[in-house]
N, C-alpha and C positions, 0 to 999 in steps of 0.2 A: 937611264935605260935608253938607250942607243934606237931612235923611230927612224933611221933612214930608211928601213922596211917599206916604209908608207911611202914613198916616192916615185915606186915603182908599181904604183895599183893605178889603174886607169881607172878612176870615180866616174860613177855617171854624173848627170846634170843635177841631182839632186844630193851629191855627194857620197851615193851608195856603192858598193860591189857586192855582187851576187856571192852567196856561199854556200855551199851545199857539205852537208853531215853527212859522214860515211861512217857505218860501222867500222872500226879499225880490224875488226877479228875476222868478221864473215864478209865485208867487201859490198854488205847492203846499204843503199842508197836510204837513208831514212828521211832529210828533208830538207830546203831548201828556204834561205831565210836571206836577209841584208843585214850589211854590216857598214858601218861608218867609220871614221879613222879612229873616234874616240873606243868602240865598239871594240873594234881589232885590237889596238894597242892594249886595252883592258883584258881582253883574251889571252894575249899573248904574256902579258905579266901574271896573270893569276892561273893559267892553265885552264880555266872553265870558259865555255862557248858563252859570249855575250853578244847579241845582234840587236838590230835598230830596229823597233816596232814603227812601219809606215804608218800603223791605223792609230796608235795611241801617241807617234811621235815623240818617244823616248827610249830610251835603252832597256833593253829586253835580256834580263841574266835567264837565260835557259834552266827552267828547273825552278824557279825563284818561288812560283805558286805550287808546283805539281809535286816537287823533290825530283824531278825526272832531268839531273843534271847530266850535262854533257862534260866530260873531260877530256883535254885536247892530248892526243896523242903525236899527231903529225899535221903541217898543214904546208898546201900546196899552191902556189899562182900558176894558173894557166898561162899558154904561150903570148895571148891577147894581153894580158896583165888584168883582164875584168872579168874573171873568177876566181872563187877561190875553192880547193878542196879540203877540207877539214876531217881529218880522220879522228874518229872519238870515241870513247869508253860510255855507250848510254848507261847509266844508272838509272837502274830501274825495267829498264828493257822497252821502255815507251818514249817515243820522240813525239809523237802526234797529239794534238791536242784533243783528237777523237778519241784515245784512249789504246791508239795502236801501235805495233812497234815502228811502223812506217808513216811516213804522210802519202806516200804512194802507194794506196793501197787499191785503186781501180784500173782496170783493165779494159781496152777497148775490143771488144769482140762483136763482128758482124753489127757495127754500127750502135752498138751500145755500150756504155760502161757499167760494169759488172765488178762489184765488190770482192776483191780475192782474199781478205786478210779480216779476221774475226778481232771485236774490242776484246782487248785482255783487260782493261779496268775501265768503269764507267766515268766517264768524265767529270760527273756529279760529286764523287767522291774524291776526285784527283782536286779540283776546284772549290771547295765549299768556302764560301764568304765568311770572312772573319769577323767576329762578332767587335766594335771597336767601343762599345758602350762600357 
């Protein structure tokens, strides 16, 4: 696969680029995550969104434990080359680890953050620990 597209990205000092996932049908912003060159290349090759988890310092295949996979429909690079907009089909309708459709579910109103979106699925049921015994 030709990887010349990676050279056009302005990676931050940690080798990451901001990636905004947007529902390809509704246009709703679902989440923001980080990608490194490897996760971006895998995403392009497979058509499934793969991100870089800063907290775990490893690749994060969206939906690997929850089943809420993101199928990439289009990808755009901003004018500065330092942010990606990824239009996705969100399988399961849930992008947020809190069980909501979007990670952007709190709105500032009169100085307070108010929850504007209900939980669609209890996270405890999405992320059950697998017994490896």
